[in-house]
C-alpha positions in Angstrom: 130.7 75.5 152.7 132.2 73.7 155.7 135.9 74.6 156.3 135.8 77.6 153.9 137.0 81.0 155.0 134.5 83.8 155.2 134.8 86.1 152.2 136.6 89.3 153.1 134.5 92.1 151.7 133.9 95.7 152.9 130.4 96.5 154.1 129.2 100.1 154.2 127.7 100.8 157.6 126.4 103.8 159.5 127.4 104.4 163.1 126.1 107.0 165.6 128.5 109.9 166.0 127.4 112.7 168.3 129.9 115.1 166.7 127.7 115.0 163.6 125.2 117.8 163.8 121.6 117.8 162.7 118.8 115.3 162.8 120.9 112.4 161.4 123.9 112.0 163.7 125.5 109.1 161.9 128.6 108.7 159.8 129.7 106.2 157.3 132.0 103.4 158.5 133.5 100.6 156.4 133.6 97.2 158.1 135.8 94.4 156.8 134.1 91.0 157.2 137.5 89.5 157.6 138.1 91.6 160.6 134.6 91.3 161.9 134.7 87.5 162.2 138.3 87.1 163.2 139.3 85.7 166.6 135.8 84.7 167.8 132.9 82.4 167.3 130.0 84.0 165.5 126.5 82.9 164.5 125.5 84.5 161.2 122.1 84.2 159.5 121.0 85.6 156.2 117.6 86.4 154.9 116.0 87.8 151.7 115.2 91.2 153.0 114.3 93.7 155.7 110.6 94.4 156.1 109.6 91.3 154.3 107.1 88.9 155.9 109.0 85.8 157.1 112.1 87.8 157.8 110.3 90.3 159.9 107.8 88.1 161.7 109.8 84.9 162.2 113.5 84.7 161.4 115.0 87.9 162.8 112.7 88.0 165.9 113.5 84.4 166.6 117.3 85.0 166.6 116.8 88.1 168.7 114.8 86.1 171.2 117.4 83.3 171.1 120.5 85.5 171.3 121.1 85.0 175.0 120.8 81.2 174.6 123.2 81.4 171.5 125.7 83.3 173.6 125.3 81.0 176.5 126.0 78.1 174.1 129.3 79.7 173.0 128.6 82.4 170.4 130.4 85.7 171.0 128.1 87.5 168.5 125.0 87.0 166.5 124.8 88.7 163.1 122.1 89.1 160.5 123.2 89.7 156.9 120.8 91.0 154.3 121.1 92.5 150.8 119.8 95.9 152.0 121.5 99.2 152.6 122.5 100.6 156.0 119.5 103.0 156.2 117.0 100.2 155.6 118.7 97.9 158.0 118.8 100.6 160.7 115.1 101.4 160.4 114.1 97.7 160.2 116.1 97.0 163.4 114.5 100.0 165.1 111.0 98.9 164.1 111.6 95.3 165.3 113.2 96.4 168.6 116.5 94.6 167.8 118.9 95.0 170.7 121.2 91.9 170.6 121.5 90.8 166.9 123.9 92.9 164.9 122.5 93.9 161.6 125.0 93.9 158.7 124.0 95.7 155.5 125.3 93.9 152.3 123.8 96.7 150.1 125.7 95.6 146.9 125.4 91.9 147.6 129.1 91.4 147.5 129.3 89.2 150.6 126.2 87.2 149.6 127.5 86.7 146.1 130.9 85.5 147.4 129.1 83.1 149.7 127.4 81.7 146.6 123.9 82.5 148.1 122.8 85.4 145.9 119.5 84.6 144.1 117.1 86.4 141.8 113.8 87.4 143.4 112.6 89.2 140.3 109.3 87.4 140.5 108.6 89.5 143.6 110.2 92.7 142.2 113.0 92.4 144.8 116.0 91.9 142.4 118.9 90.0 143.8 118.7 88.9 147.4 120.1 86.3 149.7 118.8 82.8 150.0 118.2 81.9 153.6 121.2 80.3 155.4 122.8 80.3 158.8 126.3 79.4 159.9 128.7 79.2 162.8 132.0 80.9 162.1 135.1 80.2 164.2 137.9 82.7 163.6 136.8 83.4 160.1 136.2 79.8 159.1 132.7 78.2 158.6 132.4 75.3 161.0 128.6 74.7 160.7 126.2 75.3 157.8 122.4 75.4 157.6 120.6 76.2 154.4 117.0 76.1 153.3 116.3 73.5 150.6 115.6 74.3 147.0 117.8 77.3 146.2 116.6 78.8 142.9 116.2 81.9 140.9 112.7 81.3 139.7 110.6 81.6 142.8 109.8 77.9 142.8 109.4 77.7 146.5 107.2 78.8 149.3 109.9 80.9 151.0 111.1 78.0 153.1 112.1 78.6 156.7 113.0 76.0 159.2 116.6 74.7 158.6 117.9 78.3 159.3 116.0 78.9 162.5 117.9 79.3 165.8 117.0 75.8 167.0 119.3 73.8 164.7 122.1 76.3 165.4 121.6 76.0 169.1 121.7 72.2 168.9 124.9 72.3 166.9 126.5 74.7 169.4 125.5 72.4 172.3 127.1 69.4 170.5 130.2 71.3 169.5 131.5 73.4 172.4 134.6 75.5 171.8 137.9 73.7 172.5 
C-alpha cells in the first residue's frame, strides 16, 4: 500500500443545512476522497462497522481520545471510514459523542473495495465490510500503513485489534515529522 495514491471515489454524506425545514435539517453532499485527502496529512482508520462491539468500545473511542495527540504529532485531520451509510454513521457518532474524528460513510463499499480491504462478514450476517486498517496519507499518497493480521472472508479470526490502534500511528508520526 505504501506509495499508492488514495482511490478517488465519491462518498454520499449528509450535512446540516438550516435552510432545510422539518425535523431532519440535513442535505445530501457528495465528497470526493481525492479532494478530501489533497494538500494535507491525514490519519485514516477503517473498521468493520458502526455499532459493533470492538469498533464502538475500543477503536473509534481510542482515536477520538487520541485525536489531539495525533494532531499535535502532525495530522491535520483524523478520519474513520466504515462500510455504513451516512445515517448510521451520524447516529453512531452521536451515540459515541464523537467530536474530533470525522466519520466517512462508505455505504457502497467503493472506497474500501478499491483499497483492497473489503471482506465478507457473512458468518456474522454483516455482508461485505472493511478489514481493520489505519494509514497516514500525505497529499493523497499513503505514507504509512497498519493492518490487522489474517485478512480473510471466512471469519477465521477473533476480530483482531492492536496494529490499527492509535499508538502505532502516533509512534510513526513522531518518527516521521512533516518536511
